[in-house]
N, C-alpha and C positions, 0 to 999 in steps of 0.2 A: 589679433594676438600679439602681446608685448614682445618686446625683445628678449632674446634668449640669454640665460644666466648659465653658470656652472651647472653641471650634472644634467644638462637638457631641461632646466626648469626656467621659467619666465623670470624676468627682472622684478616683478611685483612679489612673488613668492619669496625670493631671496630677500627683497627689502622688508618684507614683514617679518622673516625670521630674524633679520638684523635689528629691526626696532623693538622686537620682544626682549631680544638679549640685551640692548643697551637701556632699556626702561629702568629708571632710577627709584621708581617707587610702584607699589601695587596700584595706585589709582592711575597712573600713566599706562601700565601695562593694560588694565581694564579698559582705557580709552581707545586704547589701539585695537584691542581684540572687538569691542563693540562697532567700531568703524568698518572692520574687517566683517563682522556678521551683516552689516547692512549692504556691504559691497556684494557679499555672496548670495543674499537673498535676491537682490535686484539681477545678477548676472547669471545664476544657476538656472533661472527659468526661461533664459533666451532660447529661443528655438534653433535648431540645426548647430548645436555646441559639437565641435569634434571631440572625439573620444579623448585624445591626448590632454585636450583642455580640461574636460570634465574630471579625468583623473586628478590633475592638478587641483582642482576646486575640492575634491574628496580629501586630499592631502592637507589642504588649508583647513577644512571642517575638523580633522583629526587634531590638528594644534588648536583649534578653538575648543573643542571638547576636553582636551589636556589640560588646558588652563582653566577649567571649571566653568565654562559658559555653555549654553544651551544651543547645540547644532541640530535640534531633531528635524528642521525643517529639510535637510539634506540626507536623512536616513535612508528614503526610499531611492534615492540616487546611487547610494552605496549599494543596497539592494540589487538594483538592476544591473550594477556592473559586474555582480558576480555572474551574472548569465553570459557575458561576453565570452566569446571564444578565443580571444587573445589571452594567452598566459598571463602575461604581465598586468593586463586590465583585470583579470579574474583574481589574480593574488592579492592586487589592491583593493578590490571589493571585499574579498574575504578578510584581510587585514582591518578594513575600515569596520565592518559589520561586527566583528569579534570585539573591537573597542567600543562600538556604539551601544549595541544591543545586550541585554541580558536574556537568560534562558526563558523568561516569563514574557517577553515583549510580543505584542501582536503581529509584527513582521516577521516573525520567527516561522511561521506557516508558508510564507512565501518563499523562504530558503530551503526547505525540506525536500521540496521536489529537485532543485539544482544540486544540492548535496547528493542525493540518490543517482542522480544522473553522472556525476562528477566522479563518485566511487566506481563507475564502472568505465571509466575513460582509461584508455591505451596509455596516455601520457602519466607516467608515475608522479611528475611535479604536480598534476592536477589532483591526482588521488591525495598526495600528501598535504595540499591545500584545504581539500575537503575534510580530510580528517582532523587538522588543526581546528577547523570550523566545528567540527562533531565534539572536540573535547570542551569547546567553550558554550556552545549553544545549544546543543540537545538537550532537553529536560525529560522527566521521567515520563510525560506522556508521549513523547515521539521517539523514544528509544527503539520500540518495536519496530518501527519505520525502517531504521538503517541497520539495526542489528545484525540482520542476515548477511549483508554486504560487508560489514567490518569483520566478522567473523571468517568469512570467505578470503579476506584480504590478509589473514594471519599466514597463509601458505604463499603469499606473493613473492614472486622472484627478487625484488628489490629489497635489501635489508630496511632501508628508511622506511617503507611502506609497512614491514612487519613490525617495526619498533613503534610507530604511531598507530598500529592497529592495538598493540598490546596496551599502549597508553589510553587510546579510548575505550577499551573494555575496562580497565582500572577506573577510569571515569564513571562508567556505566554501574559499576559494582559500588562505587561512593555514593552515587546519586539513587539507586535502587538495587540492593543486594539479591532480591528475589527474581530479577528479571534476568540475571545471567548465572543463577545458581548451578544449572546445568552445564555450564561453560568453565567451571573453575579448573578443570584438568587441563585446559589449554594453557595456563600459565605454568603448570609443571612442564609441559613440553617445551615452552620456550627457554627454560634454563637450560636445555642441551642444543640451542640454536649454535649456529656456525658464527654467527656475528656477535660479538661481544656486547654492542650496543643493544641488540634484543634481548641478551641475557640480563643486562642490567636493568633494562626496563621491566623485566619480570619480576626483579627483586622486590619492587616497590608494592604491587599488589600482593605478593606472597608475605611481605611483612605484616600486611593488614590482616590477612587472612591467618597468620599463625599468631597474632595477638588475640583473635577470638576464640580459635580452637587449636590448642598446641598440640594436643595428642594425635590429631589426625595428619601432623607432618612430621612426625619422628622420624620418618624413614628417608627424609630430606637431609639428615646429619651429614651422612657420608657425601653425598654429591656437594653440598655446600664447602665442606672442608676440602674437597678436591678443587673446586673453582678459587677457594681463597689461597690454596698453595700454588696454583698457577698465576694468580695474580702476583702474589709475593715473589715468584721465581722470575717476573718480569717476562712471560711469556705472551703477553699481550703486545699489540703495536705500540709504537712508540708514540702514537698520537694519543694515546690514553694517559701518558704521563704528566704530572703536574708538579713542577718545582722539583724535579728528579725523583718523585714519588710514584711508582706505578700504581694506576688506576686508584687513587686514593678514596675517592668517594665509593667506589664499589668496594673497596676493603671496609670503609665504615658502616655501610649496609649490611654486609655479610657479617660483620663483628655483632651488630644489632640482633641479626637474625639468630645467630649462633646463641647469643645469651639468653634469648627467649626459649630456645630449645633445650639448652642445657641446665636450666633453672629445676633444681630438685631430682635431676636424673643422672647418676653417677656413670651408668654406662655411655651416655651420650655425651657426657663431659670427658670422659677419658679419650674419646676420638678428638677433642678439640685442643687438649692441654699442649701437644707438640706445636701445632702451628700457630696458636695463640702466642706461644713463647717466642716463636722465630719471627712473627710480625713485630712484637714487642722490642726486641733486640735490634731490628732494622730500622726503628724509628729516628729520625734526625729531630732533635730539638731545636736546632737553629732555625727551623721555618714553623710557621703558624700550622701548615697542614700535617707536618709530622708530629707536633704535638697533640694536634685533634686526633691522629690516628692512636697515639699513646693512650690518651685519656679515654678512648672508646675501648681500649685493650683492658685497662685497669677495670673500667665498668663491667666487661664480660667477665674478667676473673672474679669480681664480687657477686656475680649472679650466679655462675655456674657452681657446681659441687667444688669446694675447697681442696686447692692443691698447695701444700707447703712450699714446693718450689716457685709455683707462679706467685704466689703472696709475697715471697722474698723480692722476687724480681719487681713485682709492683711496688713494694715499699721503696726500693732503690730508685725506681722511676719518680716517685712521688718526690723524694728528697732532691733530686735534680732539678724538678720543677719549681719547688719552693725556694731553693736558692737563685732563682734568676731574679732580675729586677723588673721584669714585665708584669704589672698588676694583673693583666689578663690571664697569664700562665698560673700566677698565685693563686688566683681564684680558682682556675681548674684543679690545681694541685689542693687545696682546702676542701674542695667537693669530692674529689676522688679519696681522700684522707678518710673523709665522713662515711664514704661508702665501705672502706676497708676495716674501719674499727667495729662495725657491726659483726664482722666474721672474727677478727683477732684484735682485742682492745690494746693489747700490748705494743702495737704498732705505733699508737700514737705517741708513746713515752720516747721513742727515737726522734721525735720531731718537736718537741717542746719548746725550744728556742725558736723554732722557724714559725711556729703557732703564736708565740707572745709578740714576735715581730709584726706578724700579720694584725695582732689585736691592737698594736699602737700605730698602724700605719694611718696616715690620714684619709686613704681614700676610705670612705664610708661603707660602700659597697662591700668591699673586701673585709671590714670590720664586721660588718652584720653576718657575712658568712662564716666568719671565724667564731662568732658567738654561738651559732647554730652547731659548729663542731664541738665546741665546749659544751654544749647542752647535750651532745649526744655521749661525750666522753667523761661526763661526771660521775663521781663515786663518793663513798663516805670519806675518803681521805683528801679529796680535792674540793668538796662542795662549799667550804667556807670562803675559798679563795676566788672560785667561779661565780658564785653568787654575789659576794661583794663587788667583784667587777661589773657584773651585770647590773647591780642596782645603781652604781656609780655612772654607767653608761646611760641608763634610763633617765637619771635626773638631769643630764645634760643635753639630751634629744628633744626635739620638738614635735616629733612625728608623733601623731595620736595613736594610730593604729599600731605602730611598731612598739610603743611605749606599753600599750595593753598587752602586746604578746610577750614583751620581756616581763611584766610584772607578773602575768600567769605563769610563766617558766620559772621565775623565781619562788614563787609560792610552791608549785609542783616539786621542784628540787628540794626545798626545805622539808617539805612534808616527807619525802622519801628518804633523803639521806641526812636530816638533822644529827649531829653528833651530841648535843645535849639540848634539854628543855629550856635553859636560859637562852641559847642562842637561836632556839627556834623562835620563841617569843620576841626576841629583840629583831629577828630579821623580819618577820610579820609586821613589827611595829614600824620598821623603816619603809616596807613596802606600801603599807596603808597611809603612812603620813605623806610620801611623795606621789603615790599614784592611787590613792583610794577611790576616787571617782572613776577610774579607769579599770578597776578591778570588775570582774565578773562577779554577779551576786551570787553564782554557783560556788565561787571560790570562798566567798564570805560564809556561806553556808558550811562548806567543807572544813573552814577553820574552827567554826563554832563546834561542830561535830566531833573533829578533832581533840579540842580541850575537854569535850564531855566525855569521849570514849578512853582519852589517854592513850599514852605509849606503850604501857608495861600491860602485859596479859593478865599476870595475877599479883604483879605488884603494887599495891594501892598507894604505898608511899611515894613512887615516882609520879602517880597521876595527882596525888595531893599537892607534892612539890611544883607540878607544872600549873596547875590551877592556882596556887598561891602566888607563883612568880608572874602569871599573868594579870592578878587583880593588883599586885604592887605597880607592876609597870604601867597599867592602865590608870590607876589613881595619879601618877606622876605626869602622864600625858595629858590628862584631862584639861590642865591650866592652859595648854597652848591654844592660841587662836587658829581658826581657819582648819579644822579638822575636818576631813572628808565625812559625808554622811554614813556611808559604809562602814567607816571605822568606828564612828559614834554608835551605830548598831551594836556592833561586836562588843563594845566596851560596856554599853548598858545590859547586854545580855549576860556576859560574864559577871558583871558586879550583881546582877540579881539573881544568878545561881551561886555564885561562891563567894560573894563580897563579905559575908559573915560566917562563912563555913569554918574558918580556922579559929574564931574567936580572937582575932587579933584587932579587928576593926569592929566598932560597934554600929548597930543598926542606924542609929540616928545619924552617924558620921557618913555611911555610905549613901543613905536616902538624901542627906543635904546634898551630897556631890551630884547624885543622879538629877537632883531638882535644877541644880545650877547648870547642868547640860541642858535640861529641857527648856529653861529659861533663855538661854544663850541662843538656842536654835527654835525659837518659837514659831518661825514658819515653815518647819519641816514636820509634818504630821507623822511620818514614818519614825522620826527620832522620838517624837512625843509618845508614840504609841509603844516602842520598846521602852521607853523611861516608866510609863504608868504599868506596863507589865512587870519590869524589874520591881518597882515599889510592891506591888501585889504579893510577889515571891517572897520578899523580904518580912513583910508584916505576916505572910502565912507561916514562915518558918520561925517567927519570933512567938506568935500565938501557939504554934504547935508544941514549941520547947516550954511553954508555960511563963514565959516572960510577958511583962506589962507592956502594951505597945503604946507610945506617946506619939502622935503625929506632930511633926514640925509645922510651924506656921506656913513656911513657904510651901511645904509639901501640901498643907491644907489648902491653901489659894491655888496651888497648881490643878489639884484634884477639882475644885470648885470651878475654875475656868473650863475643865474639860467636861464637866457636867452640862454646861451650857453651850458646849461645841457644835459648829454646823454638821462635824463629822459624826456619822452614826457610830463608826468603830471606836472612835475616842470615847464618845458618850458610853457605849456599852462597857468598855474596860475602865471607866471611871465608876460606874454603877457597881460593876462586879467588885472592884476593890472597896466600895463603900459596905457592901453586902458582906464580904469577907471578913472585916475587922469586927463585926458584931458575932461572929461564930465563936463556938468553944474550941479547945484544943483538938478534940477528936475529929471534928468535923473539919478543922482546918487542914489538919494532917491527911487527912483523906482526899481532900480536894487538890492540895499540893504537897506531895510527898517530896521529902529530900532528895536530890540527886537522882531524880526518876526519869530525865529527860531521854535517856539512852535505853530504857526497859521496853520489851518488845510488847505491843500493843496486839492483843488476840481480837480478832474481828469475827463476830457470830455473823457469817454472811446470810445464814437461813433464818436468823431472828427467833431461834427457839424458845428463848425467853417470853415470846409473845404466844406460845401454843395455847395456854389456858384461856387468855384473853379471845383468841381467835375461835375456840371451841365454844366458849360461851356465847358469842355474837352469833355463830352459825345457828344455834340451838334456839336463838330468839328470832330468827328469820333473816339474818344478814345475808348477802349474796356471796358465794364463794369466790376465792381469788381467781383471777384469770391469769394464766402464765405469760411470761414476757413475750414468747415467741408469737402468741396470737395478737397481744396487744401492739406489738411492733410491726406486725403486717407481714411477718415471714412465711406465714402459711400461704400457699397457692390460692389462688382465686377459685380454682376447681374444688378445692377441700371446704372452702367457705360455702359454695354452692351446694356441695353434696351435704353439708351438715344442715344448712337451712332447709334442704329438700327434705331430709331424714327427721327435721324436726328438733334438731339439736339446738338448744337454746345458748350454748356457750360461745357462740361466735360473737365477736365484738363488732364486726362490720357488717351492716345492714344494707340490702341493695333495693329495698323497698322505697317507692316514693313517699315523700313528707305528706301528711294530711293537711288538706286545705285548712287555712286558718278560719276560724269562726267569727262571724261579724258581731262587732260589739252593738251596733245600733240596727234597728230594724231595715231591711233592705228598701230602698224606694226604686228599685228597679222593676219595671213593668214585665210582666210575664209575657213571654212571646211565644208562638207558635214552634213545636218541634221542626216544622218545614223550614223555619228561618234559622234553625239553631246552628247552621254553619258559620255565621257572622263571628267574627273573632271578638268583636268588643261589643258588649251590650249596650243598648241605647238607654239612657236615664231620662225618665220623664222630667222635663222642666217644671219647677214649682212656683208659683207666683201668688198664689193665695191659699189660705188655710182650707178654702172649700174645695179645691182641687185635691189636696191630700185625703180629705174624707171622702171625696168621689172615689179616688182610686182604692181607698181600703174597702169602700162597701162593695165595690165590684171584685177586688181580689178575695174578700169572704166567700163569695159564692163559686169562685174559680177551683180548680183542683189544687190541693196542697200537697200532694204527694210529691212534686219536683219544685222545691224551694230554692234551687242553685241553678244558675246557668251555666252550661257545660258545652265544651266542644262534642261534635259527633265524632266519636273514635270507631265506628264501625268498620271494621276490616283493616283498621290501621295497626301495624305492630308497635307495641310498646317499647321505647327505649330504655325505660326505668321499669322496675319491678321484676319479678321472676322471668327468666328467660322463656319459660313454656306458656307464658300467659298470652292470651290474644282474645281481643274483644270479640263478643258474639254477636254476629250479625242478625240484626232482627228478620224474623221470616215474614214472609207476606202470604205464605200458605194457607193461614187461618183467616184471612180477610174475608169479607162477606162479598157477594156478588155487586158487580158495580153497575148502574142504570145509567143509560144515556138518554137524555131527553132533551129536544130542542137543538140538537147538534152539540150540546155541551155535556161533559160527563159528570155525574153526580152520584152520591154514595147514600144509599138508604139508612135512615136511622143515625146518622154521625152526629155528633155533638161535639163541637171544639171549645175547649177551654181556653185557648189563646186567642181565638176569636172574639171570645168575651172580654177578654184582657185588652185587646186592641179597642173594642168598643168603649170600655170604661175609660182608658186611656184619652180617646178621642172626645168622649164625653165631658171628661175632666177639664178640657182645656176650652170649652165653649163659655165665653163671658158675656157679660153685658155690653162690652165694648166692642165695636166693630175692629177686626183685625187688618192691619194694612196689608194690601194684596202681595207686596214684596216679601212680608213677613211668612205670609201663606205659602209662598213658592218655596222659600228656605226652608218652612218646616216640613213640607212635602218631600223636599230634597234630603233633609236630615234623617227623616224617620223612614225612608224607603227603605225595607229590608229583603227585597227579593234579590236573590244572589244571581250574578250574571252567568254562572256556571250552570243554572237550571234553565236557562232559557233554550229554546230550540233554535238549531242552526238552519234547518231545512224542512221543508212543510211535508215531506213523505214521512219524518219520523215524529210529528206533533202528537198524533193520538196515542202512541206507544208511551211517550214520555208522560202524558197527561195521566194515562192510566196508572202508570208506576208511581207517581207522585199521590195520586188519589188513594192508591192501595196503602201506601206507607203512611199517610196522614189517617187513613180509617183506623189502621192497626194501632197507631198511638193514641188516638180518641177513643178507642174501645178500652184501653187500658185506663185512661184517665176517667171515663164513664165509671168503670168498675170500682175505682177509688171513691169516688163521691156519693155512688149509690144513686143518683138521680137518674131518670129516664129523659134525655133531653135528644132533640133533633136539631142539627143544625143545617144551614143552607150549604149548597154546595160550594166547592172551592173556586177561587175566581181562575177563570180561563186566562190562557196567555194573550197578552195584548196584541203580540205580533203574529198571533196565528191567524192568518187571512184565508186559511184553506177552508174552514166549517164556519162559515156565515150563517146565522140564523135566517129563517125565511121570512120570519115578521119583523122587518126593519122599521125602525122609527123614522118619522119623516126628517128629512135633510135638513137640521138645522146646525146654527154655529155652537159646537160644544163648549167653546170658551164663554160664550155668552150665557149658556146653562150654568156654567161652573160658578158665575159670579153671584155671591150671595147664597152659596151652597152650605157654608159655615155659617151658623148663627150663633154668638156666644150667648144670647139672652136665653136659649133653651137651656132647661136644667137637665139633669140626669134622666134618660129615658128609661123608663120601665119595660121589663121583658113581658112578651105577649104570651098566648099560648103555644105550646108546643117547643117553647124555648127559644123563640126567635125574638131578637131585640128589635124594637121597633125605634129605629133611630130617626125616621121621620114622622113623629107622631103629630097629631094635629092640635098641638098645644098653642097657646097664643103666640108663644116666641116663635113657632115654625110656621106660621102662616103664609109667609112670603119667602120661602126658601128660594123659589126660582122666580126670576124678573127678567124682564128685556133689558135691553141697554139703557133705557131712560130712568131706569128705577120703578117702574110700575109692575105691579104683579101681573104675572103671566098667567098663571092658571092655579088653581087650589089643588095641593098633593091630596089624592085619597089615601085610604089605608093600604099599607103594602100587602101583596098578594104572599101566600105562604111560600113560594118559591120565587126568587127574584135573582138576576145576574148581579155577582159581586155580594158578598156578606154585609158590607156596611159601607158608608161614605168615606171612612178613612182607607180602606182598601182601594178605592177609586182615586183618592187624592195621592195614596203611594204610587199607583200605577201610573197616573198623569205625571208625577214628578219623574219616574222612572223612565218613561217615554221621551220627556224632555232631554233627560241627561243623554240618552242615546241619540239624539239628534233627530228624531221622528216627529215631525209637525203635521197637525192635521191639516187636510186640504181638501178642496171640493170634490177631487177625485176619488177620496176615501173617506167620506164623512162617516161610515159605519165604524170607524176605528175607535172612537170613544164612546160607542152605544152604551158598552158594559157598564160605563161609569155612571150612567143616568139611571140604571134598572130599566 
C-alpha cells in the first residue's frame, strides 16, 4: 500500500487527481486515464486485496468512467462491495453502481437481493442508501420485487427514510403508472406529514398526477393554500431559507399546482387570490430567487380566473422587472407580459417604451422574445409597424429556421390585419422577394386563395382593385433577377387568372411576359407548368370573348419545346393548350370559365349519372357491383365462410385451393402403383432413344387411363386449404375379396395390377442392344427403387398383419382399375418383404451366389415382351436375345430358362432389381449364412 495522502487516500490517488486537473489538452488527459486503466486492470485482480484498497480502486474507476472511458472491467467489484456489512464500503458500492449501471444492465439482477435485504435493515443510513439505488436502478420488471418494502417504509420513524420512500414511489409512477395506481392515496397523506421535507417530496408526484387529471384533486386547494400561507409566514425551520426567502422552491412548486387547479375554476381561484397577492408583495427583486417567485406568481395570475386587483399588481411587477439592467430579468418580464396580454391586451400599452428598448437590444435572444410578444399584441392599428420591423429583422438574420418562422408570421399578420389592399400586396411582395424559398407552400396557396376570394364580401369593386394591384405590382417585379420559385408560381397564376381581366393589358403583352419568365427559369419544371397553364387560361378567355388568338413566336417555340419534354405533366399541359386553341367560343368558355376558381364543385359520390349505363350492362349479363366493405376485407372470416357454405356467390374471397395446372405436353412420367404413391417426387423415366418412348407409349395404352396424374395419398389427412368441413374419405377394405395364402406367401385371387404393367413396360423400354455398365445398373436400381421405408416391418411378429393390409389395399385399388378398363386380367402376387425372415418357403433353391446369378439378368438386346395368357407378362421369353440371361462367372451359359409358371415369386425382374437396390441401401448384404435372402429375386 502506498503512502497515505490527505483524507485517508493513497498518494497514487491524489497524484491521479492532480495530474488530471493539470492536463493542458484532451489528448494528455486521455493518455493519463489510459495509463490508469492499465494499472487498475492489473491490480484489481490481485488476490487478497484489502477492502480499503478495493474502495480506493472503485473510486478511481468512478473517475475513469466520469471522464468518458470504459471501466466495465471493474463493475462486478462495485456490485460485490454493495454486499459488505460496513456502512462506508456499502455506500461506496451503491454510489459506484448507480454511476456505472443503467436500469437495463445485466448486473442489476445481482443487486436486487441486496437491495431487498438492506431495505429491511435496522440502520436507517443503510435503508437510505438502498432507496437511493432503488430510484436509479430499479426498472419496470423489478418494481414488484421491492414495492412492498418501499410502501412499508412510508411509515418509518426517520423523516429521511420517509422522504426517500416518497421519491422512490414517484420514480415507480414515472416508469410504470399502473404498478402503483392503488397507492396514489399515499401521496395525499404525505402532504400532512410533520416533516416539511416529506411534504415537499410529496408535491412533485402530486404535480404530475394533477396534470393528468385536474378534477380529481380539486379538493386539495384548501390544503395547498394553507401550506403556502405557512411557508410565506416563515413558519418553517430556518434551514429551509435561501437568500432570506422562506422555502422558495416549495413556494414555486405550490404556485404551479395552484395555477393548474384554478384554471377555469372561479370558486377555486377565489381561495387563492389572497395568498398569491401576499406572496407577490413579499418578493425581493434584488435576488434571482425572489424574481423567480415573482415570475411564478405572474404565471399563476394569468392561469387562474382573472382578478383585476391581481392583474394590476402583476402589471406593476412587470414594469419593475423590465426596468432592470439584467437581460435575464428582462427576458422573464417580456415572457410574463406575453402571458398577461392574453387576458388584458391594454396592459401592453403601459410598457411600449420598454418593449421597444428590448427590441433594439443587441441580445438576440431577448430580441426574439420581444418579437414573439409583438406578434401576440398585433392589431389593425399597429400591424404596419410590427410587420415592417419583423421583415427588416428577417432580412438581417441568417438563421434558416427562424427566418422561416418570421416569414410565416408576417404573412399571417398581413392576412388578418391588412389596412388596405395595396399594403397587403406590397407586404407579400417583400416577404416573397426576401424569403420566398423559405415560405411554406401552404402559405403560397393561401395567398392565391386570398387574391381569388377577395376581401370584400359583396363589394366586387374592392376585389377587382385588389387583383389589378397584384397584376401591376407583379409585372414590375418580373424583371428583377433571382426571384424565388414560389414567388414566380404566384406571379404566373395571378397573371393567368387576372392579367387581361381589366382590359388594361393585352393578351399578347401578358403572354410575352409569361414566356420570358419561363425562358429565364428553363430548369424549373414547376414554374414552366404554371406558365403553360397561365397561357392556356389567357387564350381560353380570349377565344371565349370572341377575339382572334395570335400566338407569339416565343410562345409557339415554348409550347413546341414542352411537346417534346421528358416530363409527362408538361407534355400533357402543352397538348391541352394546342387542343384548346382549335375550339370554338362556347366550348372554350365551358372548359375555362372566367373567374371560376373559387366556385364550389359538387361531387356526385354515388355517380348517379352512370345509373343508365349500369342497368344496361346488368341486363346484358355483367356482374353486379361488390360493396367496398367486402372488397376491402372488412367482413369477418366467419361471415365469408357462412356465405360460402350457404352458396352465396357475392363473396370476393375464396378459400378453395387453386386447380392444378394442365400440362402443355404429354407427360412422360411412368405410371406407378398406388402402393408406391406415398413418394413425394415421381420418378421420370430416362429417355435415350425414340424406341424407348414408343415402348412406353405402347405399354401405357393398355394400362389404366383413369388415373392420369400422380398425386399424394391424402387418406385421413386433414386439408389445410379448402372448406373447413372437408376431409378425405379413407378407402375401405371391407369390400375386398378373400386373400389366399400359398407357399408361405400372401396372394390375391384374380388381381390385375395396372401399375405392375407400367413397371414392366418401363423396364422393357430400357433394354437395349448395348450391354449396360454394372455401375450404371446399380445406380439405376437405386434411383428407381420406390418402396417406402415406412412400409417395412420392424419386427417379425407383425409381418403377416402388415402384408395382409397391403395386399387388401392393393386389391381394392386394382379392382377399381379393372372396372375402368373392362378387361379380365390376373396379376401375380405382390412381392414379399425382403427382410421377412420369419416365413421362409419350404422348397428352397440350391445355395448359389445370388450376385453371380444377377450378372447378365438384364439384356438390352431383348425387345418388348408380349403378354401371355391370363395377363401375365413374360419378361423372360425364350427369344434369341434372352437365351443367356443367366450365366456363370466366366460368361458361359449356365442353363436355359424355361417358360415361366403361372405363379412365380415377384412380378418381374424390375421388382427384383428394386428390392436388390433397397437391400443394398439398408446395408443388408448376402452371406452364406442366409443365402435364401435373395431367392425371390430369381423366381
